[in-house]
C-alpha positions as a Python dict, from the first residue, in 0.01 Angstrom:
ca = {
    (1, 'M'): (0, 0, 0),
    (2, 'T'): (174, 76, -347),
    (3, 'L'): (491, -89, -205),
    (4, 'A'): (283, -405, -120),
    (5, 'V'): (129, -406, -450),
    (6, 'F'): (525, -351, -627),
    (7, 'F'): (651, -643, -411),
    (8, 'G'): (370, -882, -442),
    (9, 'C'): (350, -843, -810),
    (10, 'T'): (740, -873, -824),
    (11, 'F'): (753, -1212, -665),
    (12, 'I'): (449, -1333, -850),
    (13, 'A'): (591, -1252, -1202),
    (14, 'F'): (946, -1324, -1132),
    (15, 'G'): (954, -1538, -822),
    (16, 'P'): (914, -1855, -978),
    (17, 'A'): (1167, -1803, -1250),
    (18, 'F'): (1421, -1679, -1027),
    (19, 'S'): (1406, -2027, -859),
    (20, 'L'): (1455, -2200, -1188),
    (21, 'F'): (1755, -1968, -1258),
    (22, 'L'): (1902, -2016, -912),
    (23, 'F'): (1877, -2390, -868),
    (24, 'T'): (1914, -2481, -1246),
    (25, 'I'): (2143, -2240, -1418),
    (26, 'A'): (2336, -1993, -1173),
    (27, 'R'): (2603, -2247, -1061),
    (28, 'D'): (2702, -2337, -1431),
    (29, 'P'): (2890, -2041, -1623),
    (30, 'L'): (2809, -2195, -1971),
    (31, 'R'): (2428, -2210, -1883),
    (32, 'I'): (2477, -1830, -1789),
    (33, 'I'): (2628, -1743, -2106),
    (34, 'I'): (2343, -1944, -2306),
    (35, 'L'): (2087, -1766, -2112),
    (36, 'I'): (2219, -1431, -2168),
    (37, 'A'): (2256, -1473, -2528),
    (38, 'G'): (1899, -1604, -2549),
    (39, 'A'): (1778, -1279, -2377),
    (40, 'F'): (1985, -1108, -2612),
    (41, 'F'): (1810, -1276, -2927),
    (42, 'W'): (1479, -1195, -2791),
    (43, 'L'): (1553, -835, -2727),
    (44, 'V'): (1692, -798, -3073),
    (45, 'S'): (1339, -951, -3213),
    (46, 'L'): (1171, -670, -3006),
    (47, 'L'): (1374, -420, -3147),
    (48, 'L'): (1308, -509, -3528),
    (49, 'S'): (949, -567, -3460),
    (50, 'S'): (891, -229, -3282),
    (51, 'L'): (1067, -71, -3544),
    (52, 'I'): (852, -190, -3828),
    (53, 'W'): (534, -116, -3611),
    (54, 'F'): (664, 236, -3541),
    (55, 'I'): (717, 311, -3899),
    (56, 'A'): (366, 177, -3992),
    (57, 'V'): (208, 378, -3708),
    (58, 'K'): (383, 698, -3849),
    (59, 'V'): (313, 664, -4179),
    (60, 'S'): (-71, 582, -4146),
    (61, 'D'): (-354, 851, -4052),
    (62, 'P'): (-360, 849, -3636),
    (63, 'R'): (-713, 937, -3659),
    (64, 'D'): (-834, 621, -3801),
    (65, 'E'): (-892, 394, -3510),
    (66, 'P'): (-972, 100, -3692),
    (67, 'L'): (-661, 125, -3887),
    (68, 'Q'): (-452, 206, -3596),
    (69, 'K'): (-622, -105, -3421),
    (70, 'G'): (-545, -319, -3678),
    (71, 'L'): (-191, -208, -3684),
    (72, 'L'): (-181, -304, -3336),
    (73, 'I'): (-308, -682, -3400),
    (74, 'F'): (-26, -672, -3693),
    (75, 'G'): (253, -557, -3471),
    (76, 'V'): (191, -844, -3198),
    (77, 'M'): (131, -1102, -3463),
    (78, 'F'): (437, -1007, -3644),
    (79, 'S'): (633, -956, -3320),
    (80, 'V'): (530, -1325, -3217),
    (81, 'L'): (653, -1470, -3578),
    (82, 'L'): (962, -1272, -3550),
    (83, 'Q'): (1039, -1423, -3202),
    (84, 'E'): (1000, -1764, -3324),
    (85, 'A'): (1224, -1664, -3636),
    (86, 'F'): (1497, -1564, -3411),
    (87, 'R'): (1450, -1875, -3178),
    (88, 'F'): (1535, -2104, -3504),
    (89, 'L'): (1836, -1865, -3546),
    (90, 'Y'): (1938, -1924, -3206),
    (91, 'Y'): (1881, -2285, -3240),
    (92, 'K'): (2109, -2304, -3529),
    (93, 'L'): (2381, -2112, -3366),
    (94, 'L'): (2387, -2330, -3065),
    (95, 'R'): (2413, -2631, -3265),
    (96, 'K'): (2703, -2526, -3418),
    (97, 'A'): (2833, -2430, -3062),
    (98, 'I'): (2783, -2785, -2968),
    (99, 'E'): (2977, -2920, -3285),
    (100, 'G'): (3263, -2671, -3162),
    (101, 'L'): (3242, -2797, -2811),
    (102, 'V'): (3267, -3158, -2909),
    (103, 'A'): (3579, -3088, -3134),
    (104, 'L'): (3743, -2928, -2862),
    (105, 'S'): (3652, -3181, -2578),
    (106, 'E'): (3914, -3429, -2506),
    (107, 'D'): (3660, -3725, -2475),
    (108, 'G'): (3459, -3623, -2781),
    (109, 'C'): (3163, -3552, -2589),
    (110, 'S'): (2961, -3184, -2550),
    (111, 'P'): (2934, -3067, -2164),
    (112, 'I'): (2592, -2959, -2255),
    (113, 'S'): (2293, -3150, -2451),
    (114, 'I'): (2087, -2980, -2663),
    (115, 'Q'): (1792, -3044, -2453),
    (116, 'Q'): (1965, -2853, -2150),
    (117, 'M'): (2044, -2591, -2376),
    (118, 'A'): (1676, -2558, -2548),
    (119, 'Y'): (1560, -2548, -2138),
    (120, 'V'): (1823, -2265, -2069),
    (121, 'A'): (1744, -2068, -2401),
    (122, 'G'): (1383, -2085, -2311),
    (123, 'V'): (1442, -1939, -1989),
    (124, 'G'): (1656, -1664, -2145),
    (125, 'F'): (1378, -1581, -2381),
    (126, 'G'): (1099, -1598, -2116),
    (127, 'L'): (1283, -1371, -1831),
    (128, 'M'): (1371, -1111, -2085),
    (129, 'S'): (999, -1126, -2231),
    (130, 'G'): (891, -1106, -1866),
    (131, 'A'): (1115, -818, -1779),
    (132, 'F'): (954, -596, -2081),
    (133, 'S'): (614, -706, -2006),
    (134, 'M'): (624, -606, -1632),
    (135, 'I'): (895, -341, -1577),
    (136, 'N'): (671, -20, -1672),
    (137, 'L'): (395, -191, -1458),
    (138, 'L'): (577, -212, -1162),
    (139, 'A'): (723, 154, -1195),
    (140, 'D'): (353, 255, -1228),
    (141, 'A'): (266, 45, -912),
    (142, 'L'): (472, 273, -711),
    (143, 'G'): (208, 555, -757),
    (144, 'P'): (75, 831, -777),
    (145, 'G'): (-267, 704, -869),
    (146, 'T'): (-547, 442, -815),
    (147, 'V'): (-634, 172, -1024),
    (148, 'G'): (-987, 126, -1102),
    (149, 'I'): (-1077, 465, -1011),
    (150, 'H'): (-1262, 513, -1323),
    (151, 'G'): (-1450, 197, -1301),
    (152, 'D'): (-1173, -34, -1473),
    (153, 'S'): (-1079, -372, -1288),
    (154, 'Q'): (-847, -323, -987),
    (155, 'L'): (-668, -632, -1057),
    (156, 'Y'): (-496, -459, -1350),
    (157, 'F'): (-134, -527, -1176),
    (158, 'L'): (-221, -867, -1025),
    (159, 'T'): (-363, -1014, -1365),
    (160, 'S'): (-35, -872, -1547),
    (161, 'A'): (209, -1040, -1274),
    (162, 'F'): (17, -1396, -1322),
    (163, 'M'): (38, -1336, -1714),
    (164, 'T'): (429, -1255, -1705),
    (165, 'M'): (459, -1565, -1507),
    (166, 'V'): (277, -1781, -1715),
    (167, 'L'): (470, -1610, -2027),
    (168, 'I'): (792, -1703, -1873),
    (169, 'F'): (714, -2050, -1837),
    (170, 'L'): (542, -2086, -2172),
    (171, 'H'): (896, -1963, -2320),
    (172, 'T'): (1075, -2225, -2152),
    (173, 'F'): (841, -2511, -2267),
    (174, 'W'): (825, -2357, -2590),
    (175, 'G'): (1212, -2371, -2618),
    (176, 'I'): (1208, -2746, -2547),
    (177, 'L'): (932, -2813, -2778),
    (178, 'F'): (1087, -2581, -3079),
    (179, 'F'): (1452, -2724, -3031),
    (180, 'H'): (1333, -3054, -3032),
    (181, 'G'): (1136, -3003, -3320),
    (182, 'C'): (1440, -2858, -3528),
    (183, 'E'): (1645, -3149, -3399),
    (184, 'N'): (1440, -3420, -3510),
    (185, 'R'): (1277, -3234, -3822),
    (186, 'H'): (939, -3258, -3667),
    (187, 'W'): (812, -2931, -3813),
    (188, 'W'): (469, -2994, -3666),
    (189, 'E'): (605, -2917, -3338),
    (190, 'I'): (752, -2590, -3440),
    (191, 'L'): (440, -2527, -3606),
    (192, 'A'): (243, -2609, -3258),
    (193, 'V'): (451, -2376, -3084),
    (194, 'V'): (414, -2062, -3316),
    (195, 'V'): (19, -2153, -3292),
    (196, 'M'): (28, -2147, -2921),
    (197, 'H'): (231, -1807, -2890),
    (198, 'L'): (-16, -1675, -3161),
    (199, 'A'): (-294, -1772, -2947),
    (200, 'V'): (-146, -1657, -2617),
    (201, 'S'): (-68, -1306, -2774),
    (202, 'G'): (-387, -1272, -2927),
    (203, 'S'): (-583, -1356, -2617),
    (204, 'T'): (-445, -1057, -2451),
    (205, 'F'): (-678, -839, -2686),
    (206, 'F'): (-950, -983, -2465),
    (207, 'N'): (-863, -759, -2161),
    (208, 'P'): (-965, -611, -1965),
    (209, 'L'): (-1163, -949, -1934),
    (210, 'Y'): (-880, -1107, -1780),
    (211, 'V'): (-1052, -1468, -1778),
    (212, 'G'): (-1044, -1447, -2137),
    (213, 'S'): (-668, -1444, -2175),
    (214, 'L'): (-538, -1586, -1809),
    (215, 'V'): (-750, -1910, -1841),
    (216, 'P'): (-644, -2002, -2223),
    (217, 'S'): (-290, -1906, -2110),
    (218, 'Y'): (-266, -2162, -1825),
    (219, 'V'): (-461, -2420, -2007),
    (220, 'L'): (-176, -2364, -2288),
    (221, 'M'): (111, -2389, -2033),
    (222, 'A'): (-14, -2714, -1899),
    (223, 'I'): (-35, -2869, -2194),
    (224, 'A'): (299, -2760, -2324),
    (225, 'A'): (448, -2850, -1955),
    (226, 'V'): (306, -3193, -2019),
    (227, 'W'): (444, -3209, -2360),
    (228, 'A'): (800, -3063, -2286),
    (229, 'Y'): (829, -3327, -1977),
    (230, 'M'): (768, -3615, -2215),
    (231, 'L'): (982, -3497, -2472),
    (232, 'S'): (1286, -3444, -2234),
    (233, 'G'): (1226, -3825, -2137),
    (234, 'G'): (1000, -3777, -1859),
    (235, 'S'): (735, -4038, -1795),
    (236, 'L'): (459, -4117, -1513),
    (237, 'Q'): (668, -4368, -1395),
    (238, 'N'): (953, -4114, -1334),
    (239, 'L'): (724, -3885, -1157),
    (240, 'R'): (571, -4129, -943),
    (241, 'R'): (903, -4211, -820),
    (242, 'F'): (992, -3857, -756),
    (243, 'L'): (686, -3792, -543),
    (244, 'L'): (733, -4111, -345),
    (245, 'C'): (1103, -4019, -288),
    (246, 'A'): (1010, -3681, -198),
    (247, 'Q'): (750, -3782, 74),
    (248, 'S'): (981, -4049, 229),
    (249, 'G'): (1273, -3822, 229),
    (250, 'A'): (1502, -4068, 62),
    (251, 'S'): (1738, -4018, -263),
    (252, 'P'): (1591, -4160, -543),
    (253, 'Q'): (1729, -4490, -656),
    (254, 'P'): (1793, -4589, -1002),
    (255, 'A'): (1564, -4853, -1190),
    (256, 'S'): (1751, -5194, -1184),
}
């Protein structure tokens, strides 16, 4: 049963993200470099926020439970803000990289657009975030032990897998929204990303009442997905054409 839990949670958490990587990123070396660099930026933000939280815990009284809970909330919120700060730094780096690619290209065009960079960078942030969210839980899923033996929810691993999946997708959509806001000086879009990130991270404090974290996270994911789709040039007409072509098995034709 533990192997079934392990593989089931792994496929739920990383299966959709792996499909994104395989079909949209894996065959382009430049996109792979951008993805790895994005994962590195997220990792550095986690390292710095963990270091600050560790120092705060060490200098505080471990017997003061309200203080320790407050430090945990502070650590999560500070980590979110630091992640978004590093997302902004990564945007500035990629913007400079585009200018360099344009200068080196023969036709004066960049081989990758800022929208594509935003998508790939978001996937990089999401994959690294998901890996750190789930790796220890997957190790525990192999046992020994029985989940829920003391009356806790037996859906702990399953809900954690679904939460990891939604975080990966949210980081992808947030990357598109954040880069679009930076590119067009729409600071309210950046603020919206930060607020959504804080809301999703804050909702995890409702656990083990998993409905309080999963339902709002998936609602925000749907909103962010539609928003990112529209900002990327999508429309209801394009979606309708895609669905009609998928049903008929024909290739989509450009509009006349």
